[in-house]
N, C-alpha and C positions, 0 to 999 in steps of 0.2 A: 634583126631574129625577129620572126614571130610579131613585129611591128612593135619590137622593141630596140633600143639602141642603147650599146657597151659599151665599154670599156676591154681591148682586147690585151687586157695584162689584169692584173690585180685593181679593183674599181678603186682602190683606197688616195692616191693621189689624184682622182676624179674629184670624187664626194670631200678630199681636203681643200680643194682650188673653189670648189661651187662656191661656198657663204664668198668669200674674196670676190668673185667674179659678179655676182650680182651687187657688192656693195660697187665694184668700177663702172659699173655699168647704170649704174643707180647716180653713179655721183657724174659722169660724164652727158646724160642723159638729160641731166638737169641743167647743164648748162646748153644744151642741142649741141655738142660736138662730139654724140658719140661715134667710134669708128672701130671694125675689128682691127686695126692697127693699132690705135689706141689701146686696146685690150690684149694684144699681142705682148705691146710694150710693157703693159702693167704686170702682164706675167713673168715677164725678164726679168723686170727691176725687182719682182718676190723673190726670184728665185738667185737674181744677186746680190738680195737682204740678207737670203738666207746662207748661203756662200761666206758671206762676211762676220754673221753671226759663226760662224762653224769656224774659222779664221780666228777670231776673238778665243773662243774657248780655247781650242788649241794652243793659242799663247798662252792662257794661264796654267793650263797642263803643265806645258814645257815649261814656264817661267819658274814653277817650285821643282822643278828636277833640274835643271840646265844653267837657268839663271836667266835675265832679262832679255840682252842680248843677244843670246844663240834663241832663245823663244822665238823673238822677233822677227831675224832672220831665217827660220824654221820653216815657220806660219807662212810667208810671204811666199817662202822657197815652193813650199809643198801647193801652194792655190795658183801660183803664177808660173810656175814650172813642170808641171804633169799636166793629164787631161784634164781633169778639173776645171783649168780655167776655158776648156774651149765647151763645158755641159753646164758653167757657173751661170749662161742666161739661157738656158733650155728648161723645158717643160719634163725631161726627164727625172724618172724617180729615183734616179741614184741619189742625184744633190739632196733629195728632202733624205735618203736614206741613209747619207752622210752626215747630218744637222743632228738626228736624234742617235746614230753613233756615238757621236762625238759629246753631245751632252749628257746619254748615259756614260759616258768613261768621266767625264769632269764631275758628274755626281756621285760616283763610288772613289774616286778619290780626294774627296774633300776629306777634311776632317771629320765632318757630321755629315755622311752621305745620309741625301735625304731621299728614301727608298723609294717612293712611290712616287717620285719624279724619273728618278734613274727606269723604275717598271712600267709607266705609260711610254717614256720613249723607248725602249725596246720594242713594247707591245705596236706602239705606232710605226717603228719599222717593219714589222710583220704584218701590218694594214696596208702598206705601200708597197713590200713584196713580199710574196710567199717565201720566196728560197731565206728570206733572214733570221726564220723561226731556226732552219740548221745554222748558218753561218753565223750567227750572233748566241750561239747556245754557249759558248766560252765565256761570253761577260755573265749570263745567268750563273755557271757556277761560280765565277769570280766572285761576283754580287753575295752569295750566300753564303761560302766560305772563306774569303780572304781575311776581313778582321777578324773575327772570333765566333767564339763558337753560338754568341747571342745571335746572330746572323741569320743563322735557321730558324730564329722564329720569324723572321722576313719574307718566309717562303710562300705564304699565301698571299705575299702581297706579289709576287711577281707572278705567281701562278696562277690567280682570277683574272686581270685585265689580258693575257695573252690566250685565254680559254673563251670569254668575252668577243675576244677579234677571232676567235678559229671557229665559232659558232654564228658569227655574222657571216664569213665565206661560206660556210656552208647553206646558209641561211640563202645568201646570194644567188649562189651556184643552184640551189633548187626552185627559185622563184623565175629564172633567165634561161637557167638551162634542163631544167628538167628532172635535175640530178644533184647532189651533194658534190657528188665529188666529178662533175663534168664541170671543169675550170675550163676561164675563158677562152684560153690559150688553143683549145682545142676548136674556137668554131673562128677561126681568125678566117672571116672573110677576106676576097681578095688575093690571099696568098697559100692558092693552092701545097706549095711543095712542104708548108710548114707540117714536121710532122706530130701527130696527133698523141700517138704512144708514149709512155712515158720511156720503154726502152728504147724506142728511136729518136729520144730528145737526150739523153745520157749515151750518145753512139759513136762520140772522138776518143779515137785511144787516148789514155792521159798523159804518153809521152809527147803522142803529138801536140796536145792541146798546152802542154805548157810552153813549148816551143814557140806555137804561135800568139800565146798570150804574154812571153820573154822577150822573145829575139827575133822574131819574124821581121822582115826587112817593111813590110805594111803596119803593122800593126804593133809589135812588141816595145813593150812597155819601158824595156834597159835601151833599147835605142830610141824612144822618143824622149826618154827623160833620165840620162844614165847618170843624174843627181842621184836617186835614190839609190844607186849601191853604196852610198854613204851611211843611208837609214840602216842598212843589214849590218857594215861595219856597227854604227851606232849602238845597235843591241847589246854588244859585246859590254859597253861603257855603260848602259843604263841596267843591265844585269848586274851589275857591282853597286848601283845606287838602291836599284829597288828590282827585285828578281823576280817577285812575282809579276810586273806589270811590266817586265822582257818577255817572261814565257808566256804572260796573256795576248802580247801581240804579234809574238811569234807564233803561235796557235791560232789566232785568226786569219791571219796572212796566210799560212799555209793551208787552214781548211776552205778557203775561197778560193785559193789556186788551184786543189785539186778537185772542189766542187765544178767549177767554169769550165775545169780542163779537160774536161768529157761532156760538156754540154755540146749540142752539132754545130753552135756557132760560137765558139770561145768568143770571139772577139766584140760578140755582138753585134755580126751586121754591119750596115754600113755605116762606119763607125769611125773617129777619131782617138785612137789607140784601144784597149783593152775599158771598155764604159765599166763593164758588170762588177772590175775593182774597185772604181772609184771610193766607196766605205770604207775600204780597209787602208786604200792609199795615203787617204787623210791623216790615218793617227798613226802613221809612221813619222810623221810628224815630230815625235814625241823622240824618238829614237835619233833620227837627225838632228834636233836638239844639242843630244849627248854628245853626238859626235862631232860639232861643230863646237860645242865647249870646249873639247878633250884638243879637238887638234887644229880648226882653223882661227880659234881667238887666242893663239901662243903665240902671234905675232914672228910665226915662220914663214917668213915670206915667199918661199918657194911651195909651202903646204897652200897657204893663200890664194897665190898665183893661177896653183893646177885646180883647186876646187872652184874659183872664179869663172875660167875658162868652160867646166865642165858646166855650173851655171849657166850662164850666157848660151851654150848650145842650148840647153835643155828648155829656159827661156823661150829662145828665140821658136823652136821648132814650135812647143805647145801654142805659145800667142800664133803663130799661122793655124793653128788648127784652130782658134778661137774665131782668127777673120774668114776663114773659109767655111764650105759645106761641104760634107761626101758627095755632092753632085758634081763638082768641081774634078774630082777624080773617076765619078763613073761615066762623065760625057767627055772626059780628056779634054776640059778646055781648061 
């Protein structure tokens, strides 16, 4: 547009990956083996590394609450038995939003919270996806109020980075699109059916969107990965151990669900599962660990057997999503 290239989404991920791509190109060209295929594989590798670090952080969070065994099982389950595994090798921004959300939560739950790292993580999630400013709002509230009144002094630490990112987005829109509120989604060239008006973007009845996100045969979260049902049971056990964390996770999930249930494409278009929910799906690892600790690791053979069946089904379906592409469905091949 106007002789400029631009990202059809928030420019955050493109700008974040640019230095990495420059380094990759310089490295391969120094050995005279550069190709677009190697560059693409390198980007996939970076996404896999980011997903692995997220899993490690989830393990550390859960281990403090439910023990190491339950944390180990839950962190592997949340990565390999949900749509996360299908997108863990992609360049979608959801994986990187997941990383920053998990990193922020990890910092907030430490005995000595590093509010600067938590603040930068949350602001980076806004850098990557505009909607995260709304969807991660409960984490800002939790950060400022969950420990003591002294946390209120950290309010400026969280406010300043998010304001800087907001100013950047407005300047970016002004320079490329002629106005601060002209976001790139409005100019998605080649996709004329995409609604440009905000009222049309949120045009799906919420009850229909909830059905599509959770129960539809094509992309329903609970049909693709029914093991996550145990995460919601685990919220009850988590509430007993850490009530404020259980409330935070419940609020984050409900807010994401309601937000995307009204989106004009709640499931995310040509996608395996509800990809928009990936950041909050990862955090469900914590209550899942609580469930595993209370109900699975008690050596009840019947419960372990039933859990294993659901776990196997969830992993089989999710891994199929990882080794196939949406084109297989669209082309009926």
